[in-house]
C-alpha positions in Angstrom: 0.0 0.0 0.0 1.3 3.4 -1.0 0.7 6.7 0.8 -1.2 8.0 -2.2 -3.9 5.3 -1.7 -4.8 6.6 1.8 -4.0 10.3 1.7 -6.8 12.8 2.3 -6.3 15.0 -0.8 -9.1 17.3 0.2 -7.5 18.4 3.4 -7.3 22.2 3.6 -4.1 24.2 3.6 -3.2 27.8 4.3 -0.6 30.3 2.9 2.2 31.5 5.1 1.2 35.2 4.9 -2.4 34.8 5.9 -3.5 35.7 9.4 -3.1 33.2 12.2 -6.6 33.9 13.3 -7.8 32.5 9.9 -5.8 29.3 10.6 -7.5 29.0 14.0 -10.9 29.4 12.4 -10.2 26.8 9.7 -8.9 24.3 12.3 -11.9 24.9 14.5 -14.6 24.9 11.7 -13.2 21.8 9.9 -12.3 20.0 13.2 -8.7 19.6 11.9 -5.7 18.6 14.0 -3.1 20.1 11.7 -3.2 22.7 8.9 -0.3 22.5 6.3 1.3 25.9 5.4 2.5 26.5 1.9 4.1 29.3 -0.2 2.7 30.8 -3.3 3.8 27.8 -5.3 2.1 25.4 -2.9 5.4 24.1 -1.6 5.0 22.9 2.0 6.8 25.1 4.5 5.4 23.9 7.8 2.3 23.0 9.7 0.0 24.7 12.3 -1.6 22.5 14.9 -4.4 23.0 17.5 -1.6 23.6 20.0 -0.1 26.3 17.9 -3.3 28.3 17.5 -4.2 27.9 21.2 -1.6 30.5 21.9 -3.6 33.2 20.0 -5.6 34.9 22.7 -7.2 37.7 20.6 -9.7 37.5 17.8 -8.0 40.5 16.1 -4.4 39.3 16.5 -2.1 40.6 13.7 0.1 37.5 13.9 0.7 35.8 10.5 0.7 32.1 10.0 4.4 32.0 9.5 4.8 33.4 13.0 3.3 30.4 14.6 3.9 27.5 12.2 6.3 24.6 13.1 8.6 22.6 11.0 7.1 19.2 10.2 8.9 16.3 11.9 8.2 14.2 8.9 6.9 14.8 5.4 5.6 11.9 3.3 5.7 11.6 -0.5 2.8 10.1 -2.4 4.9 7.2 -3.6 6.3 6.3 -0.1 5.3 2.9 1.4 2.4 3.5 3.8 3.4 1.1 6.6 7.0 2.4 6.7 5.6 6.0 6.8 3.2 5.1 9.7 6.1 3.5 11.6 8.0 6.7 11.3 5.0 8.7 12.4 4.7 6.6 15.5 8.4 6.9 16.3 8.1 10.7 16.1 4.7 10.7 17.9 3.0 12.4 15.0 -0.6 11.5 14.2 -0.6 13.6 10.9 1.9 14.5 8.3 1.8 16.6 5.1 2.0 14.6 1.9 3.9 16.0 -1.1 4.3 15.1 -4.7 8.0 14.2 -4.1 10.7 14.8 -1.5 12.5 17.0 -4.0 9.8 19.5 -5.0 7.6 19.2 -1.9 4.4 20.4 -3.6 1.4 19.9 -1.3 -0.9 16.9 -2.1 -2.8 16.4 1.1 -2.5 15.0 4.6 -2.0 11.4 5.9 -3.5 10.7 9.3 -3.2 7.6 11.4 -6.9 7.1 11.0 -6.5 6.8 7.3 -4.1 3.9 7.8 -6.3 2.4 10.5 -9.5 2.6 8.3 -7.7 0.9 5.4 -6.3 -1.8 7.6 -9.5 -2.8 9.5 -10.5 -5.4 6.9 -7.1 -6.7 6.0 -5.7 -7.0 9.5 -8.8 -8.2 11.4 -6.8 -10.9 13.2 -4.4 -8.4 14.8 -7.3 -6.2 15.9 -9.0 -9.1 17.6 -6.9 -8.5 20.8 -8.7 -7.1 23.9 -8.1 -3.4 24.4 -6.5 -4.1 27.8 -3.4 -5.3 26.0 -2.7 -2.0 24.3 -4.2 0.7 26.5 -2.2 3.1 28.7 -2.9 2.5 32.4 -1.3 5.6 33.9 -3.8 8.2 32.8 -3.8 11.8 33.8 -7.3 13.2 34.3 -9.0 16.4 35.4 -12.1 17.4 37.5 -15.3 19.2 36.3 -14.4 21.9 38.8 -10.9 22.6 37.3 -10.6 26.0 35.7 -10.3 25.9 31.9 -7.3 28.2 32.0 -5.4 25.7 34.1 -6.2 22.7 31.9 -5.4 24.8 28.8 -1.9 25.4 30.3 -1.6 21.7 31.2 -2.4 20.7 27.7 0.2 23.2 26.4 2.9 22.1 28.8 2.5 18.4 28.5 1.2 18.3 24.9 -2.1 16.6 25.9 -4.8 16.6 23.2 -7.5 15.4 25.6 -8.2 14.4 29.2 -10.8 12.3 30.9 -12.9 14.1 33.5 -13.3 12.4 36.8 -15.7 13.1 39.7 -15.8 11.1 42.9 -13.7 8.4 41.2 -16.2 8.1 38.4 -15.7 8.8 34.7 -18.1 11.7 33.9 -16.7 13.4 30.8 -14.0 14.1 28.3 -12.4 17.4 27.3 -10.1 18.0 24.3 -8.3 20.8 22.6 -11.1 20.7 20.0 -13.6 21.5 22.8 -11.5 24.4 24.0 -11.2 25.9 20.5 -14.9 25.5 19.8 -16.0 27.0 23.1 -13.6 30.0 22.9 -13.1 29.4 26.6 -9.4 28.7 26.2 -8.7 32.5 25.8 -6.7 33.3 28.9 -8.7 35.3 31.5 -6.2 38.1 31.4 -6.6 38.7 27.7 -10.1 37.9 26.3 -11.3 38.8 22.9 -12.4 42.2 24.2 -9.2 42.7 26.1 -11.0 42.8 29.5 -10.6 40.6 32.5 -13.3 37.9 32.8 -13.8 35.0 35.2 -12.4 31.6 34.1 -14.8 28.9 33.0 -15.0 25.5 34.6 -14.3 22.3 32.7 -17.9 21.2 33.4 -19.1 23.9 31.0 -17.3 22.5 28.0 -16.6 18.8 28.6 -18.4 16.2 26.5 -21.0 14.0 28.1 -22.0 11.2 28.0 -18.5 9.7 27.5 -17.8 7.3 24.7 -15.9 4.6 26.6 -15.2 0.8 26.4 -14.4 -1.9 28.9 -11.0 -3.7 29.0 -12.4 -6.8 27.3 -13.6 -4.8 24.2 -11.8 -5.8 21.0 -9.3 -3.4 19.4 -11.3 -3.7 16.2 -14.4 -2.3 18.0 -12.4 0.6 19.3 -10.9 1.3 15.9 -14.3 1.4 14.3 -15.6 3.9 16.9 -12.5 6.1 16.4 -13.2 6.2 12.7 -16.9 6.7 12.7 -16.9 9.3 15.5 -13.7 11.0 14.5 -12.2 10.8 18.0 -8.6 10.3 18.8 -8.7 8.5 22.2 -11.2 6.5 24.1 -11.3 6.0 27.9 -11.4 2.4 29.2 -13.6 1.9 32.3 -14.5 -1.0 34.5 -18.0 -2.2 35.5 -18.0 0.4 38.3 -17.5 3.2 35.8 -14.0 3.8 37.1 -11.2 4.8 34.7 -8.7 2.1 34.2 -6.9 3.2 31.1 -7.1 5.0 27.8 -6.4 3.9 24.2 -5.6 6.2 21.3 -5.1 6.0 17.6 -1.3 5.6 18.0 -1.9 2.5 20.2 -4.1 1.0 17.4 -1.7 1.9 14.6 1.3 0.5 16.6 -0.5 -2.8 16.8 -1.1 -2.8 13.1 2.5 -2.2 12.1 4.2 -4.7 14.5 
């Protein structure tokens, strides 16, 4: 399987001199995790992620895209072998990479996400995905509370590069909060610099977290989790026991790692 076969060629991009606030709006409105940045010839220069745009605190910021973009850790060419590319993505902890026409000219062709590889592999690797999720889940899970202030969780996500956190109340799994939720709500704007430039009270996680939680039990098959991730477009799924207590979490990288072993 080649990268061209599973690349999302309709994935949006943005030019380096456009406003960073436009990048934030595109990422928010299209529920993207990365937005490739190109020059006037559509040559890939970098990427903007949800984490990058979360630093923009004002809706009228003059910052340009090139001021917040990052260098991609990996760029795939359409003729690269897909499994080798995914192995490199896992090694670098990258869920998405820009795809170019060749490594020489780097003309933008689309984006390859781990979910594209997982979706293509569900039918052909059903035997590997028959394992219980307990075998691939992470057990040491950081979580937050409904009463935590959004500002503090925003900073935690920035500091530790978390894309989402389970929400726990009285030892029970009650919700999930992600960078996407923060961007959609607008609540991630720091209290000291809101869109109007005035101080405002910080929101609580309870006001933006997603409920009810999409979760599975440890005995669920990885194939079931993979299908939920694809159909619901979610990156991670909490694992709970019969008492609704959080016992782990499984993400797309865990599934993809199983597929390329």
